Each structure stands twice: as structure tokens, then as C-alpha cells.
N, C-alpha and C positions, 0 to 999 in steps of 0.2 A: 539637513538644517543649511538654509540659505541667507546668508548675510549682505546686505546691500546699503552702501552709504548714501542716503539721499541728501540733498542740500538742508533739509529741515530736520532729519532723524536719521538714527541708526535702524533699518527695518531688519527684522529678524523673523523668517518664515520657518515654521515646522511644521511635520505633518507625521502621522502616527501617534502611536501611544506616547506619553510624555511620563514615564514612570522611573522606577530604579535602574533599568537597564539602559534608558535612552537619555535621561535627564542630567548625566554627566556630560553629555555633549553640549547640551543647552549653557550648564554650568561654565564650560571652558571658553564659549564664544561670548558668554556675558562677563567674565573675569575681569577684561579690560576696560569695561565701562564703568565709569565713576558717577557722572552726571549728564545732563543733556537729555534730549527726547530719545526714548527708545521706544518703538513700535513693534510690538510682538503680534505677528499675525499667526493665529491658534486656530484659524478656522477649520483646518484639516487635521486637528487633534481630538480623536474622538473620546479620549480619556486622559486625565491627568491625576496622578496621586500625589501624597503629601512630598515626595521628593522632587518631581517636578514644580510644585508650588512653592518649595523652599527655595528653589533657583530664584523664582521671581520675587519672593520676599527679601531675599539677599540684595538683589538689584535696588529695588526700592529703599532699602536700609541704607544703600551707599549713596542716595539722593538722585537718583535718576528720575526724571518725569515719564513714568512708565503708562503707556496707552495700548491697550488690549484689543484686538479684533479677535474674539473667540466663537468658536462652537457653543452651542447650547449648552453642553455639558461643563466646559470649560468655564464657562460665565456662571452657571449655577454654582460650581464648587467655589469660585472666588466670592460670589455673594454670601454663600453658607459659612465661609470662614472669615467675612468681614473684610476682604480685599477691595471691596468697592469704595472703601473709604482711602484706600492707598493709590489706585489706579485708574485711569480714564478708560471707559469703554467706547469703542467706535464701531460702526457699521463697515466702514472700508479704510483702506490707507490714506485716501483722498481726505475723509473725515479725521483721521488720527492725526493727520499732519497739520491740518487746519489751524490758524492763529486763533480761532474762535474756540477751540477746544482747550478746557482748562479743567483741573481740579474741581470738583464740587461736592 
């Protein structure tokens, strides 16, 4: 898990499976974030289970503007669970931090 503070957002990059074994690390990273733009770069995450998804749902519930750059699998999971109504999907970090990206 890599965390970088950009001028426009907090960038969190994860790799590997995001499941019951690894999601607690993401939760710890996101615990201090209450609001603002958070970009989750999940392109290197081939699998995400309900525990991983819950970490993201909790962040959204705290009022963060969550933008996801996801692998095909992660994007599909988020779409199947209705998360596309609560996060913004982007193809790159540059797109995710663009001022033209907004919830839609």
C-alpha cells in the first residue's frame, strides 16, 4: 500500500488481492480521512471481496469524494453493488484529480 499526498488529493495505491487478509491495511490507511478527494488506484488489484469493499463504503460514508482507478474486476464489483452512484471512476490519476471530474 502506497500513500502519496498530492496537491489535489490523497492518492492511495494498492496491489494484490483486497480481501479479509489485506483489507485491514487499507482500512488503517483510510481511517484518518474524513473528507476531501481520495483517489484509490486499484489497477493492480485483481480481486476484491466484501471486506475490501466495506473499507471503501466506510470512506464514502464519512464524506470523502472517492475516485477509483480500478481493474476490470474491481470496477465490475463496484457496479454490481451500486457503488458507481457513490464514487467516480477514472482511467488514470491525471483524470481522477482533474477539476472536471465530479460525481455524476
